[in-house]
VEXDREN-2710 file (C-alpha; in Angstrom, 1 decimal):
% VEXDREN-2710
k/r/px/py/pz
1/MET/-29.8/119.3/27.5
2/SER/-26.5/120.5/28.1
3/VAL/-24.8/117.3/28.1
4/LEU/-25.7/114.0/27.4
5/PHE/-25.2/111.2/29.8
6/ILE/-24.5/107.7/27.7
7/ASP/-25.6/104.8/29.1
8/GLY/-25.3/102.2/26.3
9/GLY/-29.1/101.4/26.3
10/SER/-31.0/104.9/25.9
11/LEU/-29.4/106.7/23.1
12/THR/-32.1/108.5/20.4
13/VAL/-31.2/109.0/16.8
14/GLU/-31.8/113.1/17.3
15/GLU/-29.5/112.9/20.4
16/VAL/-26.8/111.4/17.4
17/VAL/-27.8/114.8/15.5
18/LYS/-27.1/117.1/17.9
19/VAL/-24.1/115.6/19.0
20/ALA/-22.6/115.2/15.6
21/ARG/-24.0/118.2/14.0
22/ASP/-24.1/120.7/17.0
23/ASN/-21.2/119.6/19.0
24/LEU/-23.3/118.4/22.3
25/PRO/-21.1/117.7/24.8
26/VAL/-21.1/113.7/25.9
27/ALA/-20.8/112.6/29.1
28/LEU/-20.7/108.6/30.7
29/ALA/-23.3/108.1/32.9
30/GLU/-22.3/106.7/36.3
31/LYS/-24.6/104.0/36.4
32/ALA/-22.4/102.2/33.5
33/ILE/-19.2/102.6/35.4
34/PRO/-19.9/99.4/37.4
35/SER/-20.4/97.0/33.9
36/ILE/-17.7/98.4/32.5
37/THR/-15.5/97.8/35.2
38/LYS/-17.1/94.1/36.2
39/SER/-16.3/92.8/32.2
40/ARG/-12.7/94.6/32.9
41/ASP/-12.0/93.0/35.7
42/LEU/-13.4/89.5/34.2
43/VAL/-10.5/90.0/31.1
44/ASP/-7.9/90.4/33.3
45/SER/-8.3/87.3/35.2
46/TYR/-9.2/85.1/32.2
47/LEU/-5.9/86.8/31.4
48/ASP/-4.0/85.7/34.6
49/GLU/-4.9/82.2/33.9
50/GLU/-3.8/82.4/30.6
51/ARG/-7.4/80.9/29.3
52/VAL/-7.5/80.7/25.7
53/MET/-9.8/83.6/24.4
54/TYR/-10.6/84.9/20.9
55/GLY/-9.0/88.2/20.2
56/ILE/-7.4/88.0/23.8
57/THR/-5.2/85.5/23.7
58/THR/-5.6/84.5/20.2
59/GLY/-4.8/85.6/16.6
60/PHE/-8.1/87.3/14.9
61/GLY/-10.1/85.8/11.7
62/LYS/-8.2/82.7/10.3
63/PHE/-5.4/83.3/13.0
64/SER/-7.9/83.0/15.7
65/ASP/-6.2/79.2/16.3
66/VAL/-3.0/81.3/16.9
67/VAL/-2.2/82.0/20.9
68/ILE/-0.7/84.5/22.1
69/GLN/2.0/84.7/24.6
70/LYS/0.4/86.5/27.8
71/GLY/3.9/89.1/27.2
72/GLU/2.0/90.2/23.8
73/VAL/-1.0/91.0/24.1
74/SER/-0.8/94.7/23.7
75/ASP/1.1/94.3/20.9
76/LEU/-1.6/91.8/19.6
77/GLN/-4.3/94.7/20.2
78/HIS/-1.6/97.6/18.8
79/ASN/-1.2/95.4/15.6
80/LEU/-4.7/94.7/14.9
81/ILE/-5.3/98.6/14.8
82/THR/-2.5/99.6/12.4
83/SER/-3.0/96.5/10.5
84/HIS/-6.8/97.1/10.1
85/ALA/-6.5/101.0/9.5
86/CYS/-6.3/100.4/5.2
87/ALA/-9.8/102.0/4.6
88/VAL/-9.2/104.4/0.8
89/GLY/-11.4/106.5/-0.8
90/ARG/-12.7/110.3/0.7
91/PRO/-12.7/111.2/4.2
92/LEU/-16.0/110.6/6.0
93/ALA/-17.7/114.0/6.6
94/THR/-17.0/115.4/10.1
95/ASP/-20.6/114.9/11.1
96/ILE/-20.3/111.0/10.2
97/VAL/-17.2/110.8/12.1
98/ARG/-18.8/112.2/15.3
99/ALA/-21.7/110.1/14.7
100/ILE/-19.5/106.8/14.5
101/MET/-17.4/108.0/17.7
102/LEU/-20.4/108.5/19.5
103/LEU/-22.0/105.4/18.5
104/ARG/-19.0/103.2/19.6
105/ALA/-18.8/104.9/22.9
106/ASN/-22.3/104.3/23.6
107/ALA/-21.8/100.4/22.5
108/LEU/-18.6/100.0/24.9
109/ALA/-20.6/101.8/27.6
110/LYS/-23.4/98.8/27.5
111/GLY/-20.5/97.1/29.3
112/HIS/-20.4/93.9/27.5
113/SER/-16.4/95.1/25.5
114/GLY/-13.9/94.4/28.3
115/ILE/-12.0/97.5/27.5
116/ARG/-10.6/99.9/30.5
117/LEU/-12.6/103.0/31.9
118/GLU/-9.8/105.3/31.0
119/THR/-9.5/104.3/27.2
120/LEU/-13.3/104.9/26.5
121/GLN/-13.3/108.2/28.5
122/LEU/-9.9/108.9/26.3
123/LEU/-12.9/108.5/23.0
124/ILE/-15.5/110.7/24.8
125/GLU/-12.7/113.4/25.6
126/MET/-11.7/113.1/21.7
127/LEU/-15.4/113.5/20.7
128/ASN/-15.6/116.7/23.1
129/ALA/-12.4/117.9/22.2
130/GLY/-12.7/118.1/18.3
131/VAL/-10.4/115.6/17.2
132/HIS/-11.7/113.7/14.5
133/PRO/-10.0/111.1/12.8
134/VAL/-9.6/111.2/9.1
135/VAL/-11.6/108.1/7.8
136/PRO/-11.8/107.2/4.6
137/GLU/-15.0/105.8/3.4
138/GLN/-14.4/102.5/1.8
139/GLY/-12.8/99.5/2.6
140/SER/-15.6/97.9/5.1
141/LEU/-17.3/94.4/4.2
142/GLY/-19.6/95.1/7.5
143/ALA/-18.6/91.9/8.9
144/SER/-16.5/91.7/11.2
145/GLY/-18.3/95.2/11.3
146/ASP/-16.8/98.0/10.3
147/LEU/-13.1/97.2/10.9
148/ALA/-11.3/99.6/8.7
149/PRO/-13.5/102.6/9.2
150/LEU/-13.4/102.0/13.2
151/ALA/-9.9/101.1/12.7
152/HIS/-9.0/104.7/11.6
153/ILE/-11.1/106.0/14.4
154/VAL/-8.4/104.6/16.7
155/LEU/-5.0/105.6/15.4
156/PRO/-5.0/109.1/17.2
157/MET/-5.8/107.6/20.5
158/LEU/-2.5/106.1/19.4
159/GLY/-1.0/108.7/18.2
160/LEU/-1.0/107.8/15.1
161/GLY/-3.0/108.3/11.5
162/LYS/-4.2/111.4/11.0
163/ALA/-7.1/113.8/12.4
164/GLU/-8.9/117.6/11.9
165/PHE/-8.8/119.6/14.7
166/GLN/-10.0/123.1/14.8
167/GLY/-10.7/122.8/11.0
168/LYS/-7.2/121.6/10.4
169/THR/-6.2/118.1/9.1
170/VAL/-2.7/117.4/11.4
171/SER/-1.0/114.2/12.3
172/GLY/-3.2/112.2/14.7
173/SER/-0.3/113.0/17.7
174/GLU/-0.4/116.6/16.8
175/ALA/-3.9/116.9/16.9
176/MET/-4.3/114.9/20.8
177/ALA/-1.4/117.4/21.7
178/GLN/-3.3/120.4/20.6
179/ALA/-6.2/119.3/22.6
180/GLY/-4.7/118.4/25.4
181/LEU/-4.9/114.7/25.4
182/SER/-2.1/111.9/25.5
183/ALA/-2.1/108.8/23.5
184/ILE/-2.5/105.5/25.1
185/GLU/-1.0/101.8/24.8
186/LEU/-4.0/99.4/24.1
187/HIS/-4.0/96.9/26.7
188/ALA/-5.9/93.2/26.1
189/LYS/-8.7/93.3/24.1
190/GLU/-9.1/96.9/23.6
191/GLY/-8.2/97.2/20.2
192/LEU/-10.7/94.7/19.4
193/ALA/-13.9/96.4/21.5
194/LEU/-13.3/99.7/19.6
195/ILE/-13.2/98.0/16.2
196/ASN/-15.6/95.2/15.9
197/GLY/-18.4/96.7/15.5
198/THR/-21.5/98.3/12.9
199/GLN/-20.6/101.8/13.9
200/ALA/-20.0/103.1/11.0
201/MET/-22.8/102.1/8.5
202/THR/-24.9/102.5/11.5
203/ALA/-23.4/106.3/12.1
204/ILE/-24.2/106.9/8.3
205/GLY/-27.9/105.5/8.7
206/THR/-28.6/107.6/11.9
207/LEU/-28.1/110.7/10.5
208/LEU/-29.7/109.9/6.9
209/ILE/-32.7/108.7/8.6
210/ALA/-33.3/112.0/10.3
211/ASP/-32.7/113.6/7.2
212/ALA/-35.1/111.4/5.1
213/GLN/-37.7/112.2/7.2
214/LYS/-37.6/115.8/7.0
215/LEU/-37.4/115.3/3.4
216/LEU/-40.3/113.6/2.9
217/LYS/-41.9/117.5/3.7
218/SER/-40.2/118.5/1.4
219/ALA/-41.3/116.3/-1.2
220/ASN/-45.0/116.2/-0.4
221/SER/-44.5/120.2/-0.6
222/ALA/-43.2/119.8/-4.2
223/ALA/-45.9/117.5/-5.1
224/ALA/-48.5/119.9/-3.9
225/LEU/-47.1/122.9/-5.7
226/THR/-46.9/120.9/-8.7
227/MET/-50.5/119.7/-8.0
228/GLU/-52.0/123.7/-8.2
229/ALA/-49.5/124.3/-11.2
230/LEU/-51.3/121.3/-13.3
231/ARG/-54.7/122.6/-12.0
232/GLY/-55.1/118.9/-10.3
233/ILE/-58.0/117.2/-8.4
234/PRO/-57.7/116.7/-4.8
235/LEU/-60.4/114.9/-4.0
236/ALA/-57.8/111.8/-4.4
237/TYR/-56.8/112.8/-1.4
238/ASP/-60.1/112.6/0.3
239/PRO/-59.9/111.0/3.8
240/LYS/-62.1/108.3/3.2
241/VAL/-60.3/107.1/0.3
242/GLN/-57.2/106.7/2.4
243/GLU/-58.6/105.1/5.4
244/ALA/-60.7/102.4/3.0
245/ARG/-56.7/101.3/2.4
246/GLN/-55.5/101.5/6.0
247/GLN/-51.9/102.1/5.2
248/THR/-50.8/104.6/7.8
249/GLY/-48.2/106.6/5.9
250/GLN/-50.7/106.9/3.2
251/ILE/-52.9/108.6/5.6
252/GLU/-50.5/110.9/6.9
253/VAL/-49.3/112.2/3.5
254/ALA/-53.0/112.7/2.2
255/LYS/-53.7/114.3/5.5
256/GLU/-50.6/116.7/4.8
257/LEU/-51.2/117.6/1.0
258/LEU/-54.6/118.2/1.9
259/ALA/-53.6/120.9/4.5
260/LEU/-51.0/122.3/2.0
261/LEU/-53.6/122.9/-0.5
262/GLN/-56.5/124.0/2.1
263/ASP/-57.9/127.0/0.4
264/SER/-56.2/126.7/-2.9
265/GLY/-58.2/128.5/-5.6
266/MET/-56.2/126.5/-8.1
267/VAL/-56.8/122.8/-8.0
268/THR/-60.2/121.4/-9.6
269/GLU/-63.1/119.0/-9.3
270/GLN/-63.5/116.0/-11.4
271/GLY/-64.6/116.7/-14.6
272/GLN/-63.9/120.4/-14.1
273/ILE/-60.9/120.1/-16.4
274/ARG/-60.6/116.2/-16.5
275/VAL/-61.9/113.5/-15.3
276/GLN/-59.0/112.1/-13.2
277/ASP/-55.3/113.0/-13.2
278/ALA/-52.6/110.9/-14.2
279/TYR/-50.4/108.9/-11.4
280/SER/-48.3/110.9/-9.9
281/LEU/-50.5/113.2/-8.9
282/ARG/-53.1/111.0/-7.9
283/CYS/-51.0/108.8/-6.5
284/VAL/-49.3/110.6/-3.9
285/PRO/-50.7/109.5/-0.9
286/GLN/-49.8/105.9/-2.1
287/VAL/-46.5/106.1/-3.3
288/HIS/-45.0/109.1/-1.0
289/GLY/-47.0/107.3/1.7
290/ALA/-44.9/103.6/1.0
291/SER/-42.0/105.4/1.5
292/SER/-42.7/107.2/4.7
293/ASP/-43.6/104.0/6.2
294/ALA/-40.5/102.1/5.1
295/PHE/-38.7/105.1/6.8
296/ASN/-40.0/104.2/10.5
297/TYR/-39.1/100.6/10.0
298/VAL/-35.6/101.9/9.7
299/ARG/-35.7/103.9/11.8
300/GLN/-36.7/101.2/14.6
301/VAL/-33.7/99.2/13.2
302/ILE/-31.4/102.3/13.3
303/THR/-32.5/103.0/17.2
304/ARG/-32.1/99.3/18.4
305/GLU/-28.5/99.5/16.7
306/ILE/-27.6/102.6/18.1
307/ASN/-27.9/101.0/21.6
308/ALA/-26.6/97.3/20.9
309/ALA/-23.4/95.7/22.1
310/THR/-22.0/94.9/18.8
311/ASP/-18.6/93.2/19.8
312/ASN/-17.1/89.9/19.5
313/PRO/-16.3/87.9/22.0
314/LEU/-19.0/90.1/24.4
315/ILE/-18.1/89.8/28.1
316/PHE/-20.8/88.6/30.7
317/PRO/-19.3/88.5/34.1
318/GLU/-22.4/87.8/35.9
319/HIS/-22.2/84.7/34.4
320/ASP/-18.4/84.2/34.5
321/GLN/-18.5/83.8/30.3
322/VAL/-16.9/85.4/27.3
323/ILE/-18.9/84.2/24.1
324/SER/-17.3/84.5/20.7
325/ALA/-20.5/85.3/18.5
326/GLY/-21.7/87.7/15.9
327/ASN/-23.3/90.6/16.9
328/PHE/-21.0/92.3/14.7
329/HIS/-22.6/91.1/11.2
330/GLY/-23.7/93.9/9.7
331/GLN/-27.1/92.6/8.3
332/PRO/-29.6/94.2/9.9
333/ILE/-28.7/97.3/9.0
334/ALA/-27.8/96.6/5.8
335/ILE/-30.9/95.0/4.6
336/ALA/-32.2/98.6/6.2
337/MET/-30.1/100.7/3.8
338/ASP/-31.0/98.9/1.2
339/PHE/-34.7/99.6/2.1
340/LEU/-33.9/103.0/3.0
341/LYS/-32.3/103.4/-0.6
342/ILE/-35.7/102.4/-2.4
343/ALA/-37.8/104.6/-0.6
344/LEU/-35.7/107.4/-1.1
345/ALA/-35.3/106.7/-4.7
346/GLU/-38.9/106.6/-4.9
347/LEU/-39.5/109.8/-4.3
348/ALA/-37.0/111.1/-7.0
349/ASN/-38.6/108.9/-9.5
350/ILE/-42.8/110.1/-9.4
351/SER/-41.1/113.8/-8.8
352/GLU/-39.3/113.8/-12.1
353/ARG/-42.5/112.5/-13.8
354/ARG/-44.1/115.1/-12.5
355/ILE/-41.4/117.3/-13.5
356/GLU/-42.2/115.9/-17.0
357/ARG/-45.8/117.0/-17.0
358/LEU/-44.9/120.4/-16.0
359/VAL/-42.7/120.9/-19.1
360/ASN/-44.0/118.9/-21.6
361/PRO/-46.9/120.7/-23.7
362/GLN/-48.5/117.9/-24.6
363/LEU/-49.4/117.1/-20.7
364/SER/-49.4/120.0/-18.9
365/GLY/-53.1/121.7/-19.9
366/GLY/-52.2/124.6/-21.9
367/LEU/-48.7/125.7/-20.3
368/PRO/-46.1/127.0/-22.5
369/ALA/-43.2/124.3/-23.7
370/PHE/-40.5/123.8/-21.5
371/LEU/-42.2/126.6/-19.3
372/THR/-41.0/129.6/-21.3
373/PRO/-42.7/132.4/-22.7
374/GLU/-40.6/132.6/-25.6
375/GLY/-39.6/129.1/-27.2
376/GLY/-37.2/128.2/-29.7
377/LEU/-35.4/131.5/-28.9
378/ASN/-35.0/130.4/-25.4
379/SER/-34.8/126.5/-23.9
380/GLY/-36.3/127.1/-20.4
381/LEU/-36.7/124.0/-18.4
382/MET/-36.0/121.9/-21.1
383/ILE/-32.6/120.4/-19.8
384/ALA/-34.1/120.5/-16.5
385/GLN/-35.9/117.6/-17.1
386/TYR/-32.8/116.1/-18.4
387/THR/-30.7/116.4/-15.3
388/ALA/-33.7/114.9/-13.3
389/ALA/-34.0/112.4/-15.8
390/SER/-30.2/111.8/-15.4
391/ILE/-30.3/111.6/-11.2
392/VAL/-33.5/109.2/-11.4
393/SER/-31.4/106.8/-13.5
394/GLU/-28.3/106.6/-11.4
395/ASN/-30.1/106.4/-8.6
396/LYS/-31.5/103.4/-9.7
397/VAL/-28.2/102.1/-10.3
398/LEU/-27.5/103.0/-6.6
399/ALA/-30.9/101.1/-5.5
400/HIS/-29.6/97.9/-6.1
401/PRO/-29.3/95.8/-3.0
402/ALA/-26.0/95.6/-1.6
403/SER/-26.8/93.3/1.4
404/VAL/-27.4/90.4/-1.5
405/ASP/-23.5/90.1/-2.1
406/SER/-21.3/88.7/-0.2
407/ILE/-17.5/87.9/-0.7
408/PRO/-15.6/85.6/1.8
409/SER/-12.9/86.9/3.7
410/SER/-9.9/86.1/5.9
411/ALA/-9.3/82.7/4.3
412/ASN/-13.0/81.7/4.0
413/GLN/-13.3/81.9/7.7
414/GLU/-15.7/85.2/7.2
415/ASP/-17.7/84.0/4.8
416/HIS/-20.8/85.6/4.5
417/VAL/-20.7/89.7/5.1
418/SER/-23.1/92.2/4.6
419/MET/-21.8/94.7/2.7
420/GLY/-23.9/97.4/5.1
421/THR/-21.7/99.9/5.1
422/THR/-21.4/100.0/1.1
423/ALA/-25.4/99.9/1.1
424/ALA/-25.5/102.9/3.8
425/ARG/-23.0/105.0/1.4
426/GLN/-25.3/104.5/-1.6
427/ALA/-28.5/105.6/0.4
428/ARG/-26.6/108.8/1.4
429/GLN/-25.8/109.4/-2.5
430/ILE/-29.4/109.2/-3.2
431/TYR/-30.4/111.2/-1.0
432/HIS/-28.7/113.9/-2.3
433/ASN/-29.5/113.6/-5.7
434/VAL/-33.4/113.3/-4.2
435/CYS/-33.1/116.7/-2.9
436/TYR/-31.9/118.0/-6.6
437/VAL/-34.2/116.3/-8.6
438/LEU/-37.1/117.9/-5.8
439/ALA/-35.2/121.2/-5.9
440/ILE/-35.8/120.9/-9.9
441/GLU/-39.7/120.1/-9.5
442/LEU/-40.1/123.0/-7.2
443/ILE/-38.6/125.4/-9.6
444/ALA/-40.7/124.3/-12.4
445/ALA/-43.6/124.2/-10.4
446/ALA/-43.0/127.9/-9.4
447/GLN/-42.2/128.7/-12.6
448/ALA/-45.5/127.1/-14.2
449/LEU/-47.8/129.1/-11.6
450/GLU/-46.2/132.5/-13.2
451/PHE/-48.3/131.9/-16.3
452/TYR/-51.3/132.5/-14.8
453/ASP/-53.1/135.8/-14.4
454/GLN/-54.1/135.3/-10.4
455/LYS/-52.6/132.8/-8.4
456/GLN/-55.1/131.6/-5.3
457/LEU/-52.3/129.4/-3.7
458/GLY/-53.4/127.4/-0.6
459/ARG/-52.5/128.5/2.5
460/GLY/-49.6/125.9/2.9
461/THR/-48.1/126.0/-0.6
462/GLU/-48.5/129.7/-0.5
463/LEU/-45.4/129.4/2.1
464/ILE/-43.4/127.2/-0.3
465/TYR/-44.0/129.5/-3.3
466/HIS/-42.8/132.3/-1.6
467/LYS/-39.7/130.3/-0.1
468/VAL/-38.6/129.6/-3.5
469/ARG/-39.0/132.2/-4.5
470/ASP/-36.9/134.3/-2.3
471/ILE/-34.2/131.9/-3.6
472/VAL/-34.9/131.7/-7.1
473/SER/-36.5/134.4/-9.2
474/PRO/-38.5/133.8/-12.3
475/ILE/-37.2/132.4/-15.5
476/VAL/-37.7/135.6/-18.1
477/ARG/-35.4/134.3/-20.6
478/ASP/-32.6/131.4/-20.6
479/ARG/-30.1/132.0/-18.1
480/VAL/-27.6/129.5/-15.8
481/MET/-29.5/127.5/-13.7
482/HIS/-26.9/125.5/-11.6
483/ASP/-26.4/128.2/-9.0
484/ASP/-30.4/128.1/-8.8
485/PHE/-30.6/124.1/-8.3
486/GLU/-27.8/124.0/-5.6
487/ASN/-29.0/126.8/-3.9
488/LEU/-32.7/125.2/-3.6
489/ALA/-31.0/121.7/-2.7
490/GLN/-28.7/123.3/0.0
491/GLN/-32.1/124.5/1.7
492/ILE/-33.9/121.1/1.4
493/ARG/-31.0/119.2/2.7
494/ASN/-30.9/122.3/5.8
495/GLY/-34.7/121.6/6.2
496/LYS/-35.1/125.4/5.6
497/LEU/-37.9/124.8/3.0
498/CYS/-40.7/123.3/4.8
END
């Protein structure tokens, strides 16, 4: 695929990732143009008739009862962007900004927004040229959509704000000029069309669900390597056990674990060393599988949302209607992101328990304390487990649902909000935290295997072991582990470990 054609209804998670991270060019599908034009024509006709329409000839939020004169509608849209561009905090990563721009363009392509075709085309041209608005990450309530972050997306279109262009942060006007693009003046409805939606939270969630589903493979790999290091009993992963419960994720995880452990001489039979393993080994299919099922649910919600019209009001030219409603409300994404937070956090929770079993001589089945050959003089991986425990504890705080909170805004006109963008940002932080915990487990499991005279690893785990060893050498004596953790975690994020 050399160009992605967007039509408002067929975008996939994988395509969003390609545009956001691989700079795949984007173009508007021809079949989308008639609907966009018809919606704009209806807005213009209503404007000529001086009908009262929310956000077109009225103010916003609590000001929805204030009628705006026809000659002031452009000023209304300009003021909407400048007043709403009040997000704070660190800038969102470039890939997230690119995903936001793509998702907003795709929503506008559905033809329910009333935007001019040339305005939508400018947004696409900015994306293709690499004009990336600087978007602070804090400030969205998730209803009426992601107003503050999306307003920052629009600023450079007006020659305002800041943008990243060719690796440098410059003024919005300078970025546009360097890219050979011209700023515009917004017409009626256009400012609202550009910022009234869930694209910030959804962009974070789209990239995150793609990453989370790859992360599951690293979690399974870490568990399998630990299973060998602790001489575990893979009979618990027998397909008959999983079929007896019929949970899809559990069945798939158990199958993957058995494939990783195929031909392993390190694992044991029931009663050979112990009758049964602790839950953190025995119940990997059940725990990881539940996260897998959650990921699949979140992906379904995300896929619907990236092809949704989330404006207010929505334009329906075939019915000669402009309807004020609530598609901007982020609750579907908010709950999905809270669910994703829990599913991700559990991968780290059980991983940390496996780390403890590896380093604790009372639980490890004869391995040296903290996996160091000279305990006392060396502390080995003692503090590595502390780090994992600290991260897991932090995840538990972050996993508290954001969607159950709501603070009324706009003088109580907007009296229930989703906090979906907060949930998405928290989920993203949990994801990064899980990568660190899994990196520590993989290092600990590989280190534990160094204490066996002969290592007959499984077909899959042998590959994982050597990939870890390509990055992290065995720990003969104490050394600074920070770089080892960072480097391996980065490989996990890049999807290069599994």
